[in-house]
C-alpha positions in Angstrom: -78.7 -82.9 30.7 -75.2 -83.0 29.1 -72.8 -85.8 29.7 -70.1 -83.4 31.0 -72.1 -82.4 34.0 -72.9 -86.1 34.9 -69.0 -87.0 35.0 -66.1 -85.2 36.8 -63.3 -86.6 34.6 -64.9 -87.5 31.2 -62.7 -89.7 28.9 -63.7 -89.9 25.2 -62.6 -92.7 22.9 -64.5 -93.6 19.6 -64.6 -97.0 18.5 -66.2 -98.3 15.2 -67.4 -102.0 14.5 -67.5 -104.7 17.0 -65.7 -104.4 20.4 -65.4 -105.4 23.9 -64.7 -103.0 26.6 -63.7 -103.5 30.4 -64.2 -100.4 32.5 -63.3 -99.7 36.3 -65.5 -96.8 37.3 -64.2 -95.4 40.8 -65.1 -92.3 42.8 -65.4 -91.1 46.3 -68.9 -92.2 46.7 -70.5 -88.8 47.3 -71.8 -88.1 43.8 -71.9 -91.9 42.9 -73.2 -91.4 39.2 -71.6 -92.3 35.9 -73.0 -92.2 32.4 -71.1 -94.8 29.8 -72.3 -94.1 26.3 -71.9 -97.4 24.2 -73.6 -96.3 21.0 -74.1 -92.9 19.4 -74.3 -90.9 16.1 -71.5 -88.4 15.1 -72.9 -85.2 16.7 -74.0 -87.0 19.9 -77.6 -85.9 19.4 -78.9 -89.5 19.8 -77.0 -92.1 21.9 -77.6 -95.1 24.2 -76.0 -95.4 27.4 -75.7 -97.1 30.9 -76.5 -94.7 33.9 -75.0 -96.2 36.9 -75.5 -95.0 40.7 -75.4 -96.8 43.9 -79.2 -97.2 43.6 -78.8 -99.4 40.6 -78.1 -99.0 36.9 -80.3 -98.1 33.8 -79.9 -98.8 30.0 -81.2 -95.5 28.4 -81.5 -94.0 25.1 -81.3 -90.0 24.5 -82.9 -88.9 21.3 -83.3 -85.1 20.6 -83.5 -84.2 24.3 -86.0 -87.0 25.1 -84.7 -89.8 27.3 -86.1 -93.5 27.2 -85.4 -95.9 29.9 -85.0 -99.3 28.4 -84.4 -101.3 31.6 -83.6 -100.6 35.1 -81.7 -102.9 37.6 -81.6 -102.9 41.5 -78.8 -101.6 43.8 -75.2 -102.5 42.9 -73.5 -100.7 45.9 -70.9 -97.9 45.9 -68.0 -97.3 43.4 -65.9 -98.7 42.2 -67.9 -100.5 39.6 -66.6 -103.1 37.2 -68.5 -102.7 33.8 -68.0 -104.8 30.8 -69.7 -104.0 27.5 -69.6 -106.4 24.3 -70.9 -105.0 21.0 -71.4 -107.2 18.1 -73.4 -105.8 15.1 -76.6 -104.0 16.7 -76.4 -106.0 19.9 -74.9 -105.1 23.1 -74.4 -107.1 26.2 -73.4 -105.7 29.5 
């Protein structure tokens, strides 16, 4: 699965070091799926991301075509979704 197929209007920004991001994800509610990559290597063959749907959201890792789901959370409703990501060192908070 590629990121481009998951998101209709994909915006890419590369950030190095510690950061805090506030996102407002909106949509028509029909597809209701977004993937926010918060940590990755240069060629995007390995990355960690949030996958957000109306049914809930998951913290996942993709490595060489294999997906691991680290944590799943219950229903958060239809878009718009407000997402805040804080990264300091190797730790992330959502």
